[in-house]
C-alpha positions in Angstrom: 175.0 148.7 67.6 176.3 145.4 66.3 179.0 143.9 68.6 182.5 143.7 67.1 184.1 140.3 66.5 187.7 139.4 66.3 189.0 138.6 62.8 190.5 135.1 62.6 194.3 135.1 62.9 194.4 138.7 64.2 193.8 140.5 67.4 191.9 143.3 65.6 188.2 143.6 66.0 186.0 143.3 62.8 183.1 145.7 63.3 179.8 144.0 62.6 181.5 140.7 61.8 180.1 137.2 62.5 183.0 135.3 64.0 181.7 131.8 63.0 181.6 132.9 59.3 185.0 134.5 59.5 186.4 131.3 60.9 184.6 129.1 58.3 186.0 131.2 55.4 189.4 131.1 57.0 189.4 127.3 57.2 188.2 127.1 53.5 191.1 129.3 52.4 193.6 127.3 54.4 192.3 124.1 52.7 192.6 125.8 49.3 196.2 127.0 50.0 197.3 123.5 50.9 196.0 122.0 47.7 192.4 121.3 48.8 193.1 118.5 51.3 194.1 118.7 55.0 193.8 117.1 58.4 192.1 118.6 61.5 195.4 118.9 63.3 196.9 120.8 60.3 193.9 123.1 60.3 194.4 123.7 64.0 198.1 124.5 63.5 197.4 126.9 60.6 194.4 128.6 62.0 195.2 128.8 65.7 191.7 127.7 66.5 190.9 124.9 69.1 190.1 121.5 67.7 186.5 121.4 69.0 185.8 124.7 67.2 187.3 123.4 64.0 185.4 120.1 64.2 182.1 122.0 64.7 182.7 124.3 61.8 183.9 121.5 59.4 180.9 119.4 60.3 178.6 122.2 59.3 180.6 122.7 56.0 180.4 119.0 55.3 176.7 118.9 56.0 176.2 121.7 53.4 178.5 120.2 50.8 181.2 122.8 50.9 183.7 120.4 52.5 183.8 116.6 52.2 185.5 114.1 54.6 187.7 111.5 52.9 188.1 107.8 53.8 191.4 108.8 55.4 189.4 111.2 57.7 191.2 114.2 56.1 189.0 117.0 54.8 188.8 118.3 51.3 187.0 121.1 49.5 183.5 120.0 48.5 181.6 120.0 45.2 179.2 122.8 46.1 182.1 125.2 45.8 182.5 124.4 42.1 179.2 126.1 41.2 180.2 129.1 43.3 183.6 129.3 41.6 182.1 129.1 38.1 179.7 131.9 38.9 182.5 134.0 40.4 184.7 133.3 37.3 181.9 134.5 35.0 181.5 137.7 37.0 185.2 138.2 37.1 185.3 137.9 33.3 182.6 140.5 33.0 184.5 142.9 35.3 187.8 142.3 33.5 186.5 142.7 29.9 186.8 146.6 29.8 190.4 146.3 30.9 191.2 143.6 28.3 189.4 145.6 25.6 191.7 148.5 26.5 194.7 146.3 26.0 193.5 145.2 22.6 192.9 148.8 21.6 196.3 149.9 22.8 198.4 147.0 21.6 196.4 145.2 18.9 196.9 141.7 20.2 194.5 139.2 21.9 194.3 139.9 25.7 193.6 137.2 28.3 193.0 137.0 32.1 194.0 133.8 33.9 194.0 132.4 37.4 195.7 129.6 39.3 193.3 126.7 39.6 195.0 124.0 41.7 198.2 123.2 39.9 197.2 124.7 36.5 196.4 128.0 35.0 192.9 128.5 33.8 191.8 131.2 31.3 188.8 133.1 32.7 188.4 135.9 30.2 189.6 136.9 26.7 189.1 139.7 24.2 190.4 138.8 20.7 192.6 140.8 18.5 191.1 142.4 15.3 193.9 141.0 13.1 192.9 138.3 10.6 195.6 136.1 12.1 195.1 136.1 15.9 195.5 133.9 18.9 192.5 132.2 20.4 192.4 130.3 23.7 189.1 128.9 24.9 187.8 130.5 28.2 187.9 127.7 30.8 190.9 126.0 29.3 193.4 124.8 31.9 197.1 124.6 31.0 200.3 123.5 32.6 202.0 126.6 34.1 205.6 126.0 33.2 205.2 126.5 29.4 202.6 129.4 29.5 203.3 133.0 30.0 200.3 133.4 32.4 201.5 130.3 34.2 204.9 131.8 34.9 203.3 135.1 36.0 201.0 133.2 38.4 203.7 131.0 39.9 206.1 134.0 40.3 203.6 135.2 42.9 204.2 132.2 45.1 207.2 131.5 47.3 209.8 129.6 45.2 209.4 126.3 47.1 205.7 126.3 46.4 206.1 127.2 42.8 208.7 124.5 42.2 206.5 122.0 44.1 203.7 122.8 41.7 205.7 122.0 38.5 207.2 118.9 40.1 203.7 117.7 40.7 202.4 118.4 37.2 205.6 117.4 35.4 207.3 119.6 32.9 206.6 118.0 29.4 208.2 119.8 26.5 205.5 121.1 24.2 208.1 122.6 21.9 211.9 122.5 21.7 211.9 125.9 23.6 209.9 124.7 26.6 211.7 125.0 30.0 211.6 121.4 31.2 213.7 121.3 34.5 212.9 122.8 37.9 216.3 124.4 38.1 215.9 126.2 34.8 212.3 127.2 35.8 213.5 128.6 39.1 215.9 130.9 37.2 213.1 131.9 34.9 210.9 132.8 37.8 213.7 135.0 39.2 213.8 136.9 35.9 210.0 137.3 35.9 210.1 138.8 39.5 213.0 141.1 38.6 211.5 142.6 35.4 207.8 142.4 36.4 206.6 140.3 33.4 206.8 136.8 31.9 207.3 135.7 28.3 206.3 132.5 26.6 208.7 132.5 23.7 207.2 129.8 21.6 207.3 127.4 24.5 203.6 126.3 24.3 203.1 126.7 20.6 205.6 127.2 17.8 205.5 130.7 16.4 203.5 132.2 19.2 204.7 134.7 21.8 202.9 135.7 25.0 203.6 138.6 27.4 202.1 138.1 30.8 202.0 140.3 33.9 201.0 139.4 37.5 197.9 141.2 38.8 199.5 142.3 42.1 197.5 143.4 45.0 194.2 142.1 43.7 191.7 139.9 45.6 193.2 136.7 44.1 196.2 135.5 42.2 195.7 136.5 38.6 197.7 137.3 35.4 196.9 139.4 32.4 198.5 138.6 29.0 198.6 139.5 25.4 199.5 136.9 22.8 200.2 136.9 19.0 202.5 135.6 16.3 206.3 136.2 16.6 206.2 138.2 13.4 204.2 140.9 15.2 205.3 140.4 18.8 209.0 141.1 18.3 211.3 141.7 21.3 211.2 145.4 20.6 207.3 145.3 20.7 207.4 143.3 24.0 209.7 145.9 25.6 207.3 148.7 24.6 204.2 146.7 25.5 205.3 145.5 29.0 204.6 148.9 30.8 201.2 149.1 29.1 200.2 145.6 30.3 201.5 146.4 33.8 199.4 149.6 33.9 196.3 147.7 32.9 197.0 144.9 35.5 197.3 147.6 38.2 194.1 149.2 37.1 192.3 145.8 37.1 193.6 145.0 40.6 192.3 148.4 41.9 189.0 147.9 40.1 188.4 144.4 41.6 189.4 145.5 45.1 186.9 148.4 44.8 184.2 146.0 43.7 184.9 143.4 46.4 185.0 146.0 49.2 181.8 145.7 51.3 179.4 148.6 51.2 179.4 150.9 54.1 176.9 149.8 56.7 173.9 152.0 57.1 173.9 154.2 60.2 171.5 153.0 63.0 
């Protein structure tokens, strides 16, 4: 039998786990959650691990390119993670496509999947509408979150102080006269998103275009699913009818991704 290890941050054993790997991944996630740059003392405070252990793990991650040490002696996520992230995004897009296709079939408008990448929302998958006049967003495009439906749905999943810190860092330029451009107004908007379970970009990123976006809750990462189209088709009555459909697809996607990311049962010895 493989000895059980203790999962980092918990007192529960992880059957068959490798403690050093658990700890390395935990440290990488802490770095990502703090914006990608952190000191050893902050890692110790957040992880509960002793400094010698953290130093040993980060040294190994630095040597392999997954972490880099800055001139300030702080640590940041390394360049080798970029390739892993790009591969994971492509696979995520492949898994999401059937769900987005279902949205297009049900509602007729372009369907998108986006994730939070640093302080911006990045589109990782899209299935276009069959209408001659349809919305198109290039996969891989990164947008400021305050003016995008997917951005609002993503930031609504964060604690309010983190969400507002994000838009303060990026700034809130007005792409159109409808763009929300103050943190106070944006906080009120996020409250509405959390209350009703979906976000709307009402011509705030592009004149004449509406977007309905839903958080993908309970999935393995912060994501949002959306449909977008011209205001002439995406009326407020349409949005009210479409919201439960998008929410159902978002829940199905979260369940599917969790199922795919679950490790296979270990063979019996």
